[in-house]
Structure formats: C-alpha cells, structure tokens
C-alpha positions in Angstrom: -4.8 -1.4 -17.9 -4.6 0.4 -14.8 -1.8 2.8 -14.4 -1.0 4.1 -10.9 -0.5 7.9 -10.9 2.8 7.3 -9.4 5.0 4.3 -9.2 5.9 2.9 -5.7 8.9 0.8 -4.6 8.1 -2.9 -3.8 9.7 -2.3 -0.4 7.1 0.5 0.2 4.3 -1.8 -0.7 5.4 -4.4 1.7 5.5 -1.9 4.4 2.2 -0.8 3.4 0.9 -4.3 3.8 3.0 -4.9 7.1 1.6 -1.6 8.9 -2.0 -2.3 8.0 -1.8 -6.0 8.8 -0.1 -5.5 12.3 -2.0 -2.0 13.3 -5.2 -1.6 11.3 -6.8 1.0 13.4 -3.8 3.1 13.4 -2.7 2.5 9.9 -5.8 3.3 8.0 -5.8 3.7 4.1 -6.3 7.4 4.6 -2.9 7.5 6.8 -1.0 5.3 4.6 -1.9 7.2 1.4 -0.6 10.4 3.1 2.4 8.7 4.4 3.6 7.2 1.3 2.1 10.1 -1.0 0.1 7.9 -3.0 -4.1 7.8 -3.4 -6.2 5.9 -1.2 -7.3 3.8 -4.4 -3.5 2.9 -4.8 -3.4 1.9 -1.3 -6.7 -0.1 -1.5 -5.2 -2.0 -4.6 -1.8 -2.7 -2.8 -3.7 -4.1 0.2 -6.2 -6.1 -1.9 -3.4 -7.6 -4.4 -1.8 -10.6 -3.1 1.5 -9.9 -4.6 4.4 -11.8 -3.1 7.9 -11.0 -3.6 10.1 -13.8 -4.8 12.2 -15.2 -2.2 
C-alpha cells in the first residue's frame, strides 16, 4: 500500500481541500505542500480522494 511519508491530521486535510476549492489560483499544490510541509504528491492524493469525515 501507499505510505505517506508523514501523517497529516484530518483537520489539515480538510483545510487543504477547502483552500484549494475556494482559492485554487492562490492555493496551488506547490503552495499547499510548502504550507503543510508535505509533498506535492501527498497534496495531490488528498485533493483527489473523496474522503468525507463522518458527521
């Protein structure tokens, strides 16, 4: 299986999705990866996955 090089909090994942959804020009994959200190590949997977937190 795919092992992320660094675990990232669910709250951070939600923040990444929110920022990218609302401000895609400003919050690019590169900027998100730098801000959250994870690889762009991790950011790409987070944005691609359709994880929904349980209510």
